[in-house]
C-alpha positions in Angstrom: -23.1 -0.9 -135.2 -21.3 1.2 -132.7 -23.9 0.7 -129.9 -23.7 -3.1 -130.1 -21.7 -5.0 -127.5 -19.2 -7.3 -129.3 -17.3 -10.4 -128.2 -14.3 -12.3 -129.7 -11.4 -14.4 -128.8 -8.4 -12.0 -128.4 -5.7 -14.6 -128.3 -4.7 -17.0 -131.1 -7.2 -19.8 -131.7 -6.3 -23.3 -130.6 -5.1 -25.0 -127.4 -2.9 -23.1 -125.0 -2.3 -22.5 -121.3 -4.4 -19.3 -121.3 -7.0 -17.7 -123.6 -8.4 -14.2 -123.5 -12.0 -13.4 -124.5 -12.7 -9.7 -125.0 -16.1 -8.0 -124.6 -16.6 -4.4 -125.6 -19.6 -2.0 -125.8 -22.0 -0.1 -123.7 -23.3 -3.3 -122.0 -20.0 -5.2 -121.7 -20.1 -5.3 -117.9 -23.8 -5.8 -117.5 -23.9 -8.7 -120.0 -20.9 -10.4 -118.4 -22.3 -9.9 -114.9 -25.0 -12.7 -115.0 -22.6 -15.4 -116.1 -19.7 -14.6 -113.7 -19.7 -15.4 -110.0 -16.8 -13.8 -108.2 -15.2 -15.7 -105.3 -15.6 -12.7 -103.1 -19.3 -12.4 -104.2 -18.9 -8.8 -105.3 -20.7 -7.5 -108.4 -18.7 -6.7 -111.6 -20.8 -3.5 -112.0 -19.5 -2.2 -108.6 -15.9 -2.9 -109.5 -13.5 0.0 -110.2 -12.0 0.3 -113.6 -8.8 -1.6 -114.2 -9.6 -4.2 -111.5 -9.4 -8.0 -111.5 -11.8 -10.5 -110.1 -11.2 -14.2 -109.7 -14.3 -16.4 -110.0 -16.3 -18.8 -112.1 -18.0 -18.5 -115.5 -21.3 -20.4 -115.1 -24.2 -21.4 -117.3 -27.0 -21.5 -114.7 -25.5 -23.9 -112.2 -23.0 -25.5 -114.5 -19.4 -24.2 -114.0 -17.6 -23.8 -117.3 -14.3 -22.6 -116.0 -12.5 -20.7 -113.2 -11.4 -17.4 -114.8 -9.8 -14.1 -114.1 -12.0 -11.2 -115.2 -10.6 -7.7 -116.0 -12.9 -4.6 -116.0 -12.1 -1.4 -117.9 -14.7 1.3 -117.7 -15.5 4.0 -120.3 -12.8 6.0 -122.0 -10.1 4.3 -120.0 -10.2 1.1 -122.1 -8.4 0.2 -125.3 -11.7 0.8 -127.3 -12.7 3.9 -125.4 -15.9 2.1 -124.1 -16.7 -0.4 -121.4 -14.6 -3.5 -121.8 -14.3 -6.9 -120.1 -11.5 -9.3 -120.7 -12.0 -12.9 -119.5 -8.7 -14.9 -119.0 -9.7 -18.6 -119.1 -8.0 -21.9 -119.6 -6.9 -22.4 -123.2 -9.1 -25.3 -124.1 -10.9 -24.6 -127.5 -14.1 -26.1 -125.9 -14.0 -23.7 -122.9 -13.3 -20.7 -125.2 -16.3 -21.5 -127.4 -18.6 -22.3 -124.5 -17.9 -18.9 -122.9 -18.3 -17.1 -126.2 -21.6 -18.9 -126.9 -22.8 -18.0 -123.4 -22.1 -14.3 -124.0 -23.8 -14.4 -127.4 -26.9 -15.8 -125.6 -26.7 -12.8 -123.2 -27.0 -10.4 -126.2 -23.4 -9.8 -127.4 -22.6 -9.9 -131.1 -19.5 -11.6 -132.7 -16.9 -8.9 -133.4 -15.9 -8.3 -137.0 -12.2 -8.3 -138.0 -10.5 -5.3 -136.5 -13.7 -4.0 -134.8 -12.1 -3.4 -131.4 -9.4 -1.2 -133.0 -12.0 0.4 -135.3 -13.9 1.4 -132.1 -10.7 2.7 -130.6 -10.3 5.0 -133.6 -13.9 6.1 -133.7 -13.8 6.9 -130.0 -10.7 9.1 -130.4 -8.2 6.8 -128.7 -5.8 6.8 -131.7 -5.3 8.4 -135.1 -6.2 6.3 -138.2 -2.5 5.8 -139.0 -1.9 4.5 -135.5 -4.8 2.1 -135.8 -3.3 0.7 -139.1 0.0 0.3 -137.3 -1.6 -2.2 -134.9 -2.0 -4.7 -137.8 1.6 -4.1 -138.8 2.7 -4.7 -135.3 0.9 -8.0 -135.1 2.3 -9.0 -138.5 5.9 -8.0 -137.7 8.3 -10.9 -137.9 11.7 -9.1 -137.6 13.2 -6.3 -135.5 13.0 -3.7 -138.3 9.3 -4.3 -139.0 8.6 -4.3 -135.3 10.4 -1.0 -134.7 8.6 0.7 -137.6 5.2 -0.5 -136.4 5.9 0.7 -132.9 7.0 4.1 -134.2 3.7 4.5 -136.1 1.7 3.4 -133.0 3.4 6.1 -131.0 2.3 8.6 -133.5 5.0 8.4 -136.2 4.6 11.0 -138.9 0.9 11.5 -138.2 1.5 14.1 -135.5 3.8 16.0 -137.9 1.1 15.9 -140.6 -1.6 16.9 -138.1 0.4 20.0 -137.0 1.0 21.1 -140.6 -2.7 20.4 -141.4 -3.8 22.7 -138.5 -1.5 25.5 -139.7 -2.7 25.1 -143.3 -6.3 25.0 -142.1 -5.7 28.3 -140.2 -4.5 30.0 -143.4 -7.3 28.5 -145.4 -9.8 30.1 -142.9 -8.1 33.5 -143.4 -8.2 33.1 -147.2 -11.9 32.1 -147.0 -12.5 35.2 -144.9 -11.0 37.3 -147.6 -13.6 36.1 -150.0 -16.3 37.5 -147.8 -14.6 40.9 -148.0 -13.7 40.7 -151.7 -15.1 44.1 -152.5 -12.9 45.8 -149.9 -9.8 44.2 -151.5 -8.2 43.2 -148.1 -5.7 40.4 -147.3 -6.1 38.6 -143.9 -3.6 35.9 -144.8 0.0 37.2 -144.8 1.3 35.9 -148.2 5.0 35.8 -147.0 4.1 33.7 -144.0 1.9 31.5 -146.2 4.8 31.1 -148.6 7.0 29.9 -145.7 4.4 27.4 -144.6 3.9 26.0 -148.1 7.7 25.6 -148.4 7.9 23.8 -145.1 5.0 21.5 -146.1 6.7 20.7 -149.4 9.9 19.8 -147.6 8.2 17.5 -145.1 6.1 15.8 -147.8 9.2 15.2 -150.0 11.1 13.6 -147.1 8.2 11.4 -146.2 7.6 10.3 -149.8 11.2 9.5 -150.2 11.2 7.4 -147.0 8.6 5.0 -148.5 11.2 3.2 -150.6 13.1 2.3 -147.5 10.1 1.8 -145.2 8.3 -0.6 -147.6 11.2 -3.0 -148.0 12.0 -2.9 -144.2 8.4 -3.7 -143.4 7.9 -6.5 -146.0 11.5 -7.9 -146.2 14.1 -7.2 -149.0 13.5 -9.7 -151.9 16.8 -11.3 -153.1 16.9 -13.4 -156.2 19.5 -16.1 -156.4 20.3 -16.8 -160.1 22.9 -18.7 -162.1 23.3 -21.7 -164.3 21.9 -25.1 -163.3 23.8 -27.1 -160.6 26.0 -24.2 -159.3 24.6 -24.6 -155.8 21.7 -22.1 -155.7 19.4 -24.4 -153.7 22.3 -25.4 -151.5 23.0 -21.7 -150.7 19.3 -21.1 -149.9 19.3 -24.1 -147.5 22.5 -22.9 -145.9 21.1 -19.4 -145.4 17.9 -20.8 -143.9 19.7 -23.5 -142.0 17.2 -26.1 -143.2 16.5 -28.3 -146.2 14.0 -26.0 -147.9 15.0 -26.7 -151.5 15.7 -30.0 -153.2 19.4 -30.5 -153.9 20.5 -32.8 -156.7 23.4 -33.4 -159.1 20.8 -33.5 -161.9 20.8 -30.2 -163.8 17.4 -28.4 -163.9 16.1 -29.8 -160.6 14.6 -26.5 -159.6 11.8 -25.8 -162.1 9.9 -23.2 -160.1 10.9 -20.5 -157.7 11.2 -21.3 -154.0 10.9 -18.5 -151.5 11.6 -18.2 -147.8 12.5 -15.4 -145.3 15.2 -15.0 -142.7 16.2 -12.2 -140.4 19.8 -10.9 -140.6 20.6 -8.5 -137.7 16.9 -7.7 -137.4 16.3 -7.0 -141.1 14.1 -9.3 -143.1 15.3 -10.8 -146.3 13.2 -12.9 -148.7 15.4 -15.2 -150.6 14.2 -16.6 -154.0 15.8 -19.7 -155.3 15.2 -19.7 -159.1 15.5 -22.2 -161.9 18.9 -22.4 -163.5 19.4 -20.3 -166.6 20.4 -22.3 -169.7 19.2 -23.2 -173.2 16.6 -26.0 -172.8 14.0 -27.8 -174.9 12.1 -28.9 -171.8 8.8 -26.9 -171.7 8.4 -27.1 -167.9 12.0 -26.1 -167.3 11.6 -23.3 -169.8 8.7 -21.9 -167.9 10.8 -21.9 -164.7 13.6 -20.0 -166.5 11.1 -17.5 -167.7 9.9 -17.0 -164.1 13.5 -16.6 -163.0 13.7 -13.4 -165.1 10.4 -12.2 -163.7 11.7 -12.7 -160.1 14.9 -10.8 -161.0 12.7 -7.9 -162.1 10.9 -7.9 -158.8 13.9 -8.4 -156.6 15.6 -5.6 -154.7 19.0 -7.4 -154.9 20.3 -10.1 -157.3 22.8 -12.7 -156.3 24.7 -14.3 -159.3 26.2 -17.6 -158.3 28.7 -19.7 -160.3 30.6 -23.0 -159.7 34.2 -21.9 -159.2 35.7 -25.4 -159.6 33.7 -26.0 -162.7 34.7 -22.7 -164.3 38.4 -23.3 -163.8 38.6 -27.0 -164.5 35.7 -28.1 -166.7 33.8 -25.2 -168.4 35.3 -24.1 -171.7 34.0 -20.6 -171.3 36.0 -20.1 -168.1 36.1 -16.8 -166.3 35.3 -15.0 -169.6 32.0 -16.7 -169.7 31.2 -15.6 -166.1 32.1 -12.0 -166.9 29.9 -12.1 -170.0 26.9 -13.3 -167.9 27.6 -10.6 -165.3 27.6 -7.9 -168.0 24.3 -9.2 -169.3 22.6 -8.9 -165.9 24.1 -5.5 -165.3 22.8 -4.3 -168.7 19.3 -5.7 -168.1 19.1 -4.5 -164.5 21.5 -1.5 -164.2 19.8 -0.1 -161.0 19.8 -3.3 -159.0 22.6 -4.2 -156.6 24.4 -7.3 -157.9 26.3 -9.7 -155.6 28.7 -12.0 -157.5 29.6 -15.2 -155.7 32.0 -18.0 -156.5 30.6 -21.2 -154.9 32.4 -24.4 -154.1 35.7 -22.6 -153.5 36.5 -25.3 -150.9 37.6 -27.4 -153.9 40.2 -24.8 -155.0 43.7 -24.1 -153.8 44.6 -20.6 -152.6 46.3 -19.6 -155.9 43.1 -20.5 -157.9 40.9 -18.5 -155.4 43.3 -15.5 -155.8 43.0 -15.9 -159.6 39.2 -15.5 -159.4 39.2 -12.5 -157.1 41.8 -10.7 -159.2 39.8 -11.1 -162.4 36.2 -10.6 -161.1 35.6 -7.3 -159.3 33.9 -7.4 -155.8 33.8 -11.2 -155.8 32.6 -13.1 -152.8 33.9 -16.6 -152.3 32.1 -19.3 -150.3 31.2 -23.0 -150.0 27.4 -23.3 -149.5 27.8 -27.0 -148.9 30.2 -26.5 -146.0 28.5 -23.2 -144.9 31.7 -21.3 -145.3 31.7 -17.6 -146.1 28.1 -17.0 -145.3 29.0 -14.2 -142.9 30.6 -12.1 -145.6 27.4 -12.5 -147.8 25.2 -11.4 -144.9 27.4 -8.4 -144.3 27.2 -7.5 -148.0 23.4 -7.8 -148.1 23.1 -5.6 -145.0 25.2 -2.9 -146.7 22.4 -2.4 -149.3 19.9 -1.5 -146.6 19.5 2.0 -145.2 19.2 1.3 -141.5 20.0 4.9 -140.6 16.2 5.6 -140.4 16.0 3.0 -137.7 19.0 4.2 -135.7 17.9 7.9 -136.0 14.3 7.2 -135.2 13.3 9.1 -138.4 9.7 9.2 -139.4 9.2 6.5 -142.1 6.2 5.8 -144.3 5.5 2.0 -144.7 1.8 2.1 -145.7 0.9 2.2 -149.4 -2.3 4.1 -148.6 -0.4 6.8 -146.8 2.1 7.0 -149.6 -0.6 7.6 -152.1 -2.3 10.3 -150.0 1.1 12.0 -149.5 1.7 12.1 -153.3 -1.7 13.6 -153.9 -1.2 16.1 -151.1 2.2 17.1 -152.6 0.6 17.6 -156.0 -2.0 20.0 -154.5 0.6 21.9 -152.4 2.7 22.3 -155.5 -0.4 23.9 -157.2 -0.8 26.2 -154.2 2.9 27.2 -154.6 2.4 27.9 -158.3 -0.7 30.0 -157.5 1.2 32.1 -155.0 4.0 32.6 -157.5 1.5 33.7 -160.1 -0.4 36.0 -157.6 -3.7 34.1 -158.0 -6.7 35.4 -156.1 -7.8 33.8 -152.8 -10.8 32.0 -154.4 -8.5 30.1 -156.7 -5.9 29.3 -154.0 -8.7 28.1 -151.7 -9.6 25.2 -154.1 -6.2 23.6 -154.0 -5.8 24.2 -150.3 -9.0 22.4 -149.6 -7.8 19.4 -151.7 -4.5 19.3 -149.8 -6.4 19.4 -146.5 -8.5 16.6 -147.7 -5.6 14.3 -148.4 -3.9 15.2 -145.1 -7.2 14.3 -143.3 -7.2 10.9 -145.1 -4.0 10.0 -143.4 -4.8 11.2 -139.9 -8.5 10.1 -140.0 -10.2 13.5 -139.9 -11.7 12.5 -143.2 -12.9 9.0 -143.7 -15.6 7.0 -145.5 -17.2 3.7 -144.6 -15.6 2.1 -147.6 -12.1 3.3 -146.5 -12.6 2.1 -143.0 -14.0 -1.2 -144.3 -10.9 -1.8 -146.5 -8.5 -1.0 -143.7 -10.0 -3.0 -140.9 -11.1 -6.0 -143.0 -7.5 -7.1 -143.0 -7.2 -7.2 -139.2 -7.6 -10.5 -137.3 -10.8 -11.1 -135.4 -10.3 -10.1 -131.7 -8.2 -7.1 -132.5 
């Protein structure tokens, strides 16, 4: 309920130097007042907005902690309503004691994302900006952080908002025409309307196309490491992560399930997937792992094919021809996926043998995962597959699947409007598709919401935000 006063721990739970407890609602200040005694003896109710008071949180005569209390009044707060933030010592016991004390005063425990939900409901931010708050908290690399900050500053929502207002203006004029249908007059200039529809189509197309890049930058680019058993896939994963994440053994078939972990390369997140070695096997468990390998290759954005260079030249009867055959199989099965071909264990080869490999296998990278040699070339190659231009140019990028879905639906309706204009349809028929396009625009910016929609969005937030 919007009229409740809510309380929650705003910092991460657990022990720390400082913890912040946030209180928001109509009675935030008046409910905190009885349990806080300022050292200067001044009342919280009389404090100016954005002021700090040092004092004690007390339960009757028992002092719980010495705290710093911040007061934010009315629309000048994060939530757009009276807010108090209590900075206390980071003992879990102290945190819970203060929260319990405020609950006794009449506060209610905040739901996940309820502070940000109130900020949206009170007009402090658009819905897309509110959703970006969760993305910002979850960002674990520079690219994800930059995209979330872009959305928090307005992102493409302001562009959609402007187009929606222009479309709404034309919709009003077309609706007006319906009231004067007997006079056969046109209030909406069809040429200007055509120009607006064309502009909207162009913007929607650009934003929809950006989702392919935005989604992987936000969530990390999945990279599957594949190859035969014992070629060094797990060693490569450990070298990239700079830790012993995967078990390394001379026994073939050690990796029987996929192992995943993420690292940041030049601010871009990559999710590496170490897969079971691909070979013919009668082992049921290993067979399941190999089956999952092909599933992970299907899901991956990039595939790394790794082979043992020393083994190919000195022990394996199939030699380079066998490697080329496997490469061709992968390319045929996944023609659209970037494929990185790596010769591992090249530290065991002489320069002539290395040259022999690079001459016969196009675009080959050579490295030694065990000695961590050649990793820089691999990282550079992986970065070449990522369109970082959108980050450098500060282009509007769509990263949210809900926004992407709404944009696709808006595009379909706008295309129907375009077809209607080309066919010379009457205003009443055009108005139907225009209303639908406006609806989907409104879903992105938040002009049109339902309780179910808001519940789904903010349920994924952490409590206290």
